[in-house]
N, C-alpha and C positions, 0 to 999 in steps of 0.2 A: 541435408538437415533431417534429423530423425526425431520425431516426437513420440512420447510414450503412447502405447496403444490404449484404446478404449475411451475413457472419459475426456481426455484432451481433445479428441477429434469431434466431440459434440459440443465443445465450449462455444458460447455465444459472445462475440466481441462487438462493441460499438466503436466506430471510427468517426471522429468529428473533425472536419477540416473544411474550410471555406473554399479551398482550391479544388475544383471539380476533378481535374486531371490527377492530382495527387491522391485524392480520396478514392477514386475509382481504381487507380493502380494498387493502392493498399488493399482495397477490398478483393481485387483479383488475386493478389499474391497470397494474402492470408487465407482466402478460400481454397486455393490450391494446396496450402499447407494443412488443410483438413478442418478449418474452423467455419462455423456459421458467422457471417459478418453482416451487420447492418450499418449503413452510413447515414450521417447527418451533416448538413451544410453549415450549421451554426448552433449557437447556444439554445435558441428557442425550440428548434426541432429536437435537439438532444434532450432537453428537459422533458418534452412530451414523451419521448421514447423511454427515458429512464423511469418515468412515472407509471408506465403501462407494461413494460416488458422487463424480464430478468436478464441481466447480463453478467457474464463471468469476469469481464474486464472491459474497461473503456480506454480508448486512445484519444487524447485531446490535443489538438494543435493549440499552441499558446497564442500566436499572433492571428487573431481573427477580428474582423470588423464587428462592432457591437459588443457582445459579451466575449471576453477573451477566455483562454483556458484556465487562468488563475481564478477568475470569478466563477466559472462553471464548476471547478473543483471545490471551491469554498461552499457553493450552494449544495453540491452533492453530499459533502460531509455533514451538512446540517440536516439531512433527511433521516427519518427514523427507520429502524429495522434494517433489513438486508440491503436495500438500495444505497443507504449511507455508507455501507462497508464495501461497495464495489471497488475493486482495485483500479487504480488510474496510472496510466503511463502517459507522460507528457512529451510531445514532440515540438521542437522549436529551433529556429535559426539563431536564437539568442543563447549563446553558450557561456555567458558570464557566470562564475560561481554563485554570485548573489541571486541570480534568477533560479538556479537549481535549488538553493536553500529556501527561497521563497516558496517554490512549488512544494517542497517537502513539508514546510511549516503548515501549509494549507491542507496537507493530507495526501499528496501524491505518493505513489509507491516507487516510482522510478522516473527517470528523466533522460531523454535521448535527443542529442543535438542533430540538426540537419546540416549538411547531407549525411546520410547514414547508409550502411550496408543493409540490405534486406535481411541477411542472415543474422546480423546483430539484433535487429528488431525481433525476429523470431526467438532468439536466445533469451532476450530480456522478457518477452511475454511468457515463455515457458518457465523462466525462473520465478516470475511473480505468481503464476498459477500454481507452481509447485509449492511455494510458501503458503499460498492461500488454502491449499488442500492438505497441508501437513496436519495430521491428527495423531497426537501422542496418546498413549494408553490412559484411560480414565484413572484418575487418582484422587478425585475429590477436589473441592474448592480449597484454595490457599487463602488464609486470612491475612489481610493487609490492613489492620486497624479497622476503620469504618468501611473498608472496601473488601471485596472478595473476588478472586479470579478463578474461573473454572477452565483449566487447560483443555479438557476434552471438547468443550463447547466453544472455547475462545470467547467467553463472556466475562465482562467486568461489571460488577455492581458496587455502588457506593451508597451507604445509608438506605439500602433496599431498592435503589433506583438503578436501572440499566444505564451504563455509560457507553457512548458510542466510541468504538475503536476502528482505526483503519486496519486493513489486512496486514500491513507492515508492522503496526504496533502489536497486533495479535501474535504475529510470528516471533517478534522480539520477546514478548512476555513468555511465550511457550518455550523458547530456547532457554531463557533464564529459569523457568519453572522446572525444567528437567533436572536441574541440580541446585535446589534451593540452599541458600547459605554458602554456596561455593562460588568463587569468582569465575567469570567467563571472559576469555580474552576478547578485547574490543574488535580485533580484526577477524576473529572467528564469527562474531555477531554480524560483522559487515559483509561476510562472504556472500556474494550474489546480490548485494544491494546496489543502489544507484551510485554509491561512492565507496569503493573498497578501502579507502583511507580511513573510514570510520566516522566521517563527519555526518553522514546520514543517520548513523546510529545515535550520535550525540543529539541530533535534532529530535529524534523519536523519543529518546530518554527524557529530554526536557519536556516534551508534550505529555508523556505519561506521568511524570512527576506532578504536573499541574492537575492531573485527573485523580491521582492516588494520594499524594502526600498532603498532610495538613499544612506543612511549611515546605514548599518545593525547594527553597534555598538551603534547607537543612533536612535532607531526605532521610527517612527512617527505614523505608522498605525497599526502595530502588537506589542502592548505594553505589558510589564510585569506589573502585579499588585502585588506588593510585599505582600507575605503572603497569596495570594489567587490563582492567576493563570495568565490568559492572557485576553486581551481585543482587539477587532478589532475596530479601530476608523476611519471609512471612513470620507471623506470630507463632 
């Protein structure tokens, strides 16, 4: 497994799993891959770490006593600033599609079922970090009615107030912003996501419309192009 040189090797990961054996195995494997890794045995300790340290990505087990991974993800997405945008990869033995969709709705960036191959875990982590660090050339803010999106900063504001976005949502908006008013294939948008079929993209679009559109059911700015995918139509 080969990771890009430089920044990726200094990335700081948080691994949250109540199973001591699994947590330590993940820490050892990811450390050998070149990451800094901090472990937490549950939601309470994870919250304390996330409140005091900066992480480039968090790996949450879903099935934990007390606070589960879904609840922890929901809490994290409610935090202001950089902590609230920390990418999340969820690990779980629950592989039903409904669980994956629930995790995405709460703001997870990817979802990996147990058991899994360690190399697949590394590939998914690398893909998330690559999307998070994607920086297009600065081209100014795009006007979306009462909202504005700045691709270079990955920032969305509505009525002058900052709107919290997940890294997956930022990556999706950036892809669409590269070719405004032009349709982008749904499967192209889904490439490297949790669900290459495009369902993850559909969930993210629904979430973004709630944040951007005056009427999410009749979108003006984040449009569906039937039979193709989606189009961003700034003013």
